[in-house]
C-alpha positions as CSV (number, residue, x, y, z in Angstrom):
1,M,-20.2,-23.0,46.5
2,S,-18.3,-26.2,45.8
3,G,-17.3,-28.5,48.6
4,P,-13.8,-29.8,49.4
5,Y,-14.3,-33.1,47.5
6,E,-15.6,-31.8,44.1
7,A,-12.3,-32.4,42.3
8,Y,-12.0,-35.9,43.8
9,K,-15.6,-36.6,42.7
10,A,-14.8,-35.5,39.2
11,A,-12.0,-38.2,39.3
12,G,-14.7,-40.8,40.1
13,V,-14.4,-41.0,43.9
14,D,-17.1,-39.7,46.4
15,P,-15.8,-39.9,50.0
16,E,-18.9,-38.3,51.4
17,K,-21.2,-40.9,49.8
18,A,-19.2,-43.9,51.0
19,G,-18.9,-42.4,54.5
20,S,-22.7,-41.8,54.8
21,L,-23.5,-45.3,53.6
22,I,-21.0,-46.9,56.1
23,R,-22.3,-44.9,59.0
24,G,-25.9,-45.8,58.1
25,L,-25.0,-49.5,58.0
26,M,-23.0,-49.5,61.2
27,A,-25.4,-47.5,63.3
28,G,-26.3,-49.5,66.3
29,T,-24.1,-52.5,65.4
30,M,-22.6,-54.3,68.3
31,P,-23.2,-51.6,70.9
32,G,-20.8,-51.5,73.8
33,R,-18.2,-53.8,72.3
34,S,-15.6,-51.1,71.6
35,P,-14.4,-48.1,73.8
36,Y,-14.2,-46.1,70.5
37,P,-16.9,-44.9,68.2
38,D,-17.7,-46.9,65.0
39,D,-15.7,-44.5,62.8
40,F,-12.4,-44.9,64.7
41,F,-9.3,-46.1,62.8
42,C,-9.5,-49.6,64.2
43,Q,-12.0,-51.4,66.2
44,L,-11.4,-52.9,69.7
45,T,-13.1,-56.0,71.1
46,P,-12.6,-57.4,74.6
47,L,-10.6,-60.6,74.9
48,P,-13.0,-63.6,75.6
49,A,-13.5,-64.6,79.2
50,G,-10.9,-67.1,80.3
51,L,-8.5,-66.3,77.5
52,A,-6.6,-63.5,79.1
53,N,-6.8,-60.3,81.2
54,R,-10.3,-58.9,80.9
55,E,-8.7,-55.4,81.0
56,G,-7.2,-56.0,77.6
57,W,-8.6,-55.7,74.0
58,L,-7.7,-56.9,70.6
59,A,-7.6,-54.2,68.0
60,L,-8.5,-55.1,64.4
61,G,-7.9,-53.3,61.2
62,T,-8.1,-53.9,57.5
63,D,-7.3,-51.8,54.4
64,G,-5.9,-51.8,50.8
65,V,-3.7,-49.7,48.6
66,G,-6.3,-48.4,46.1
67,T,-5.6,-47.2,42.6
68,K,-1.9,-46.6,43.4
69,L,-1.7,-50.2,42.2
70,M,-2.6,-49.1,38.7
71,L,0.2,-46.5,38.7
72,G,2.5,-49.1,40.0
73,L,1.7,-51.4,37.1
74,Q,2.0,-48.5,34.6
75,T,5.5,-47.5,35.9
76,G,6.7,-50.9,36.8
77,L,7.5,-49.6,40.3
78,L,6.0,-52.4,42.4
79,D,8.6,-52.9,45.1
80,G,7.0,-50.4,47.6
81,L,3.4,-51.5,47.3
82,G,3.7,-54.1,50.0
83,Q,4.9,-51.4,52.4
84,D,1.9,-49.3,51.3
85,L,-0.4,-52.2,52.2
86,V,1.2,-52.9,55.6
87,A,1.5,-49.2,56.5
88,M,-2.2,-48.5,55.8
89,V,-3.1,-51.2,58.4
90,Y,-0.3,-50.7,60.9
91,N,-0.8,-46.9,61.0
92,D,-4.5,-47.4,61.8
93,L,-3.8,-50.0,64.5
94,I,-1.3,-47.8,66.4
95,T,-3.9,-45.1,66.9
96,C,-5.3,-47.1,69.9
97,G,-1.9,-47.2,71.6
98,G,-1.6,-50.9,71.2
99,E,1.2,-53.0,69.7
100,P,0.4,-54.7,66.3
101,F,1.5,-58.4,66.4
102,A,0.0,-60.2,63.3
103,F,-0.7,-59.5,59.7
104,L,-2.5,-61.4,56.8
105,D,-2.5,-60.4,53.2
106,Y,-4.8,-61.0,50.2
107,Y,-3.6,-60.9,46.6
108,A,-6.2,-61.2,43.9
109,T,-5.3,-61.2,40.2
110,G,-6.6,-62.3,36.8
111,C,-3.4,-64.3,36.1
112,I,-0.4,-64.5,38.4
113,A,2.7,-62.8,36.9
114,P,5.5,-64.5,38.9
115,D,7.9,-61.5,38.9
116,N,5.2,-59.0,40.0
117,Y,3.8,-61.4,42.6
118,Q,7.2,-62.1,44.2
119,R,8.2,-58.4,44.3
120,V,4.9,-57.4,46.0
121,I,5.0,-60.3,48.6
122,R,8.6,-59.6,49.4
123,S,7.7,-56.0,50.0
124,I,5.0,-57.1,52.3
125,Q,7.4,-59.3,54.2
126,A,10.0,-56.6,54.5
127,A,7.5,-54.0,55.8
128,C,6.1,-56.5,58.3
129,E,9.6,-57.2,59.6
130,A,10.3,-53.4,59.9
131,C,7.3,-52.8,62.2
132,D,7.5,-56.1,64.1
133,M,4.1,-57.2,62.8
134,P,4.9,-60.7,61.4
135,L,3.2,-61.8,58.2
136,L,1.6,-65.1,59.3
137,G,0.0,-66.0,56.0
138,G,-2.8,-64.9,53.7
139,E,-4.6,-65.8,50.5
140,T,-3.7,-65.7,46.8
141,A,-6.6,-65.9,44.3
142,E,-6.6,-66.0,40.5
143,M,-9.9,-64.8,39.1
144,P,-9.8,-64.4,35.3
145,G,-12.7,-62.4,34.1
146,L,-12.9,-60.3,37.2
147,Y,-9.4,-58.9,36.8
148,A,-7.9,-58.3,33.3
149,G,-4.7,-60.0,32.6
150,Q,-2.0,-59.2,35.2
151,E,-4.0,-56.6,37.0
152,F,-4.2,-57.3,40.8
153,D,-5.6,-56.0,44.0
154,L,-4.2,-56.1,47.5
155,A,-5.9,-56.2,50.9
156,G,-4.4,-56.6,54.4
157,F,-5.7,-57.4,57.9
158,G,-3.8,-56.7,61.1
159,V,-4.3,-57.4,64.8
160,A,-2.9,-55.5,67.8
161,A,-3.3,-55.9,71.6
162,V,-3.8,-53.0,74.1
163,T,-4.4,-52.8,77.8
164,R,-6.5,-50.2,79.6
165,A,-3.3,-48.5,80.8
166,E,-1.8,-48.3,77.3
167,R,-5.0,-47.3,75.5
168,L,-5.0,-43.8,74.0
169,R,-8.1,-41.8,74.9
170,P,-9.5,-39.4,72.3
171,D,-12.4,-38.7,74.8
172,H,-9.8,-37.0,77.0
173,T,-8.9,-34.4,74.5
174,Q,-10.0,-30.9,75.4
175,P,-9.8,-27.3,74.2
176,G,-6.3,-25.9,74.4
177,D,-4.6,-29.2,73.5
178,C,-2.2,-29.1,70.6
179,V,-2.1,-31.0,67.2
180,V,1.4,-32.1,66.3
181,G,2.1,-33.6,62.9
182,F,4.6,-36.3,61.9
183,P,5.9,-35.9,58.3
184,S,4.6,-38.1,55.5
185,S,6.8,-39.7,52.9
186,G,4.6,-38.2,50.2
187,F,1.1,-39.0,49.0
188,H,1.1,-42.3,50.9
189,S,-1.8,-44.3,49.4
190,N,-4.5,-41.7,49.0
191,G,-5.9,-39.6,46.2
192,Y,-4.5,-41.7,43.4
193,S,-7.7,-41.6,41.3
194,L,-7.2,-37.8,41.2
195,I,-3.5,-38.1,40.7
196,R,-4.0,-40.4,37.7
197,K,-6.5,-38.0,36.3
198,V,-4.0,-35.1,36.6
199,I,-1.4,-37.2,34.9
200,T,-3.7,-37.8,32.0
201,D,-5.2,-34.3,31.8
202,H,-1.7,-32.7,31.7
203,A,0.1,-35.4,29.8
204,L,2.7,-35.6,32.5
205,D,6.0,-37.4,31.6
206,L,6.4,-39.8,34.5
207,G,10.1,-40.3,33.8
208,A,11.0,-36.6,33.8
209,P,13.1,-35.3,36.7
210,H,11.3,-33.0,39.2
211,E,12.8,-31.1,42.1
212,F,10.9,-30.8,45.3
213,G,12.3,-29.7,48.6
214,G,15.9,-29.6,47.2
215,V,15.8,-33.2,45.9
216,T,15.5,-34.2,42.3
217,R,14.0,-37.5,41.2
218,P,11.9,-38.8,38.3
219,L,8.2,-37.9,38.9
220,Q,7.2,-41.5,39.0
221,E,9.5,-42.1,42.0
222,W,8.0,-39.2,43.9
223,L,4.5,-40.6,43.2
224,M,5.3,-44.2,44.1
225,E,7.2,-43.4,47.3
226,P,6.0,-46.0,49.9
227,T,3.7,-45.0,52.8
228,Q,5.6,-44.1,56.0
229,L,5.5,-46.7,58.8
230,Y,5.1,-44.7,62.0
231,V,7.1,-47.2,64.1
232,E,9.2,-44.7,66.1
233,P,6.2,-42.6,67.4
234,L,4.5,-45.7,68.7
235,R,7.7,-46.9,70.4
236,A,8.2,-43.6,72.1
237,I,4.5,-43.4,73.3
238,R,4.6,-47.0,74.6
239,A,7.9,-46.4,76.4
240,G,6.5,-43.3,78.1
241,D,9.1,-41.0,76.4
242,V,6.3,-38.7,75.1
243,Q,2.8,-38.1,76.5
244,V,0.1,-38.3,73.9
245,L,-3.7,-38.4,74.3
246,A,-4.8,-39.5,70.8
247,L,-3.4,-40.3,67.3
248,A,-5.0,-39.7,63.9
249,H,-3.9,-41.5,60.8
250,I,-4.4,-39.0,57.9
251,T,-5.6,-41.2,55.0
252,G,-8.6,-41.1,52.6
253,G,-10.7,-38.0,53.3
254,G,-7.6,-36.1,54.4
255,W,-7.7,-33.9,57.6
256,F,-11.4,-33.1,57.6
257,E,-12.5,-36.7,57.9
258,N,-9.6,-38.2,59.9
259,L,-8.7,-35.7,62.6
260,P,-12.2,-35.5,64.1
261,R,-12.1,-39.3,64.7
262,A,-9.4,-38.7,67.3
263,L,-11.4,-35.9,69.2
264,A,-13.8,-35.9,72.0
265,P,-17.4,-35.1,70.9
266,S,-17.2,-31.6,72.5
267,C,-14.0,-30.7,70.5
268,S,-13.1,-29.3,67.1
269,A,-9.7,-28.4,65.7
270,V,-8.1,-25.3,64.1
271,L,-5.2,-26.0,61.7
272,H,-2.8,-23.3,60.6
273,Q,-2.5,-23.2,56.8
274,A,1.2,-22.0,57.0
275,A,2.1,-25.2,58.7
276,F,1.5,-27.1,55.5
277,D,4.0,-25.0,53.5
278,A,6.9,-27.2,54.7
279,P,9.5,-28.0,52.0
280,H,8.9,-31.8,52.3
281,A,5.3,-31.2,51.1
282,A,6.3,-29.3,47.9
283,G,5.4,-32.2,45.7
284,I,1.9,-32.4,47.1
285,R,1.3,-28.7,46.7
286,W,2.6,-28.8,43.1
287,L,0.2,-31.5,42.1
288,A,-2.6,-29.9,43.9
289,G,-1.9,-26.7,41.9
290,L,-2.1,-28.7,38.6
291,A,-5.5,-30.1,39.8
292,G,-6.7,-26.6,40.6
293,L,-7.3,-27.5,44.3
294,S,-7.7,-24.8,47.0
295,R,-6.0,-25.4,50.3
296,S,-9.1,-26.9,51.8
297,E,-9.6,-29.2,48.8
298,T,-6.0,-30.3,49.1
299,L,-6.3,-31.1,52.8
300,A,-9.5,-32.9,52.1
301,T,-7.8,-35.3,49.6
302,F,-4.2,-35.5,50.6
303,N,-2.2,-35.5,53.9
304,G,-0.6,-32.2,53.2
305,G,2.8,-33.5,54.2
306,Y,1.8,-35.0,57.6
307,G,0.5,-38.6,57.7
308,L,0.1,-39.0,61.4
309,A,-1.2,-36.4,64.0
310,A,-0.8,-36.6,67.7
311,I,-2.9,-34.6,70.1
312,C,-1.3,-33.7,73.4
313,R,-1.4,-31.2,76.3
314,P,0.5,-28.0,75.7
315,A,3.0,-29.0,78.4
316,A,3.9,-32.1,76.4
317,V,4.7,-30.3,73.1
318,D,8.4,-29.5,73.8
319,E,9.2,-33.1,74.7
320,L,7.4,-34.3,71.6
321,L,9.3,-31.9,69.3
322,A,12.6,-32.8,71.0
323,C,12.0,-36.5,70.5
324,F,10.9,-36.0,66.9
325,P,12.6,-32.8,65.5
326,S,11.0,-33.3,62.1
327,S,7.5,-33.0,63.6
328,A,5.6,-29.7,63.8
329,V,2.8,-28.0,65.6
330,L,-0.1,-27.8,63.1
331,G,-2.9,-26.4,65.2
332,E,-4.9,-26.6,68.4
333,I,-8.1,-28.0,69.8
334,V,-11.1,-25.6,70.4
335,P,-14.6,-26.0,71.7
336,G,-16.7,-28.2,69.4
337,G,-19.7,-26.0,68.9
338,A,-22.1,-27.9,66.6
339,G,-19.9,-30.9,66.4
340,K,-16.4,-32.2,65.7
341,R,-15.0,-30.2,62.8
342,V,-11.7,-29.1,61.4
343,Q,-11.2,-25.4,60.4
344,L,-8.3,-23.7,58.6
345,A,-6.8,-20.4,59.9
């Protein structure tokens, strides 16, 4: 029986191999430095003695955009790639409950194309302003021979601060808790090696109009929609307007890899398949159908229409849904059994 990543492996990406290598390399590294496990979305380190309150931590995160960059170059739609970069880092950092406050970017290319470069950097600046995480600087490198022509790659690094009182606690999750999803803006920045393979295999016309969820746009605009910045959920959590135990950023590896990272070791999760039939996720389901993905394969590669998940007590669900009417209950936490797992029902 094939696993949930077979289609992605056929497109050249093996999430399981990368994950196993990283876990092996990180095993035992810097024990006791972070209150979270090594596979959390960001890593926390205590502030040095004498610098500030010893009850506080710095949260560090880094990420890139992946092969969505190649589709951006192919279509000429580069103006959202900076937001993709910032969001991939910002959305990881907020899972600790802290407030991101600084960002650095890295732009590497074979030969700087001024127009492309300016469009991407301006997009980074705008996204940083939108989430109050200032762009303090970065690095630009021209490396002919490593990158062909005007090809480029992006990476970002962000820092947040969090106190003991603010810190979200995945270890406090327990059976009976609820999983609430916040809608994504589309594919975000994940699964694009598979997306590009589907485009090639089916000779898709990227300029052709497609209707999803009652909205018609060229296919390339659907595919290049920038990653959602989950600013409002963080503000509501930090203000105490909603009570949340943990957050999961649904990125590479989909729900099966990311949701367990926000669970206590004794817990697993059950997700209701019908919850992923929302109209705003129609484009994801359409492309998954072209790729021949089952529901479990789809949710192992893409976010299924929800890019951020909150885990909360049942009593907090109504206030969360009232504060964010577009959010939805996706499932519940159950006893972990053999380990942290995600099941579909």
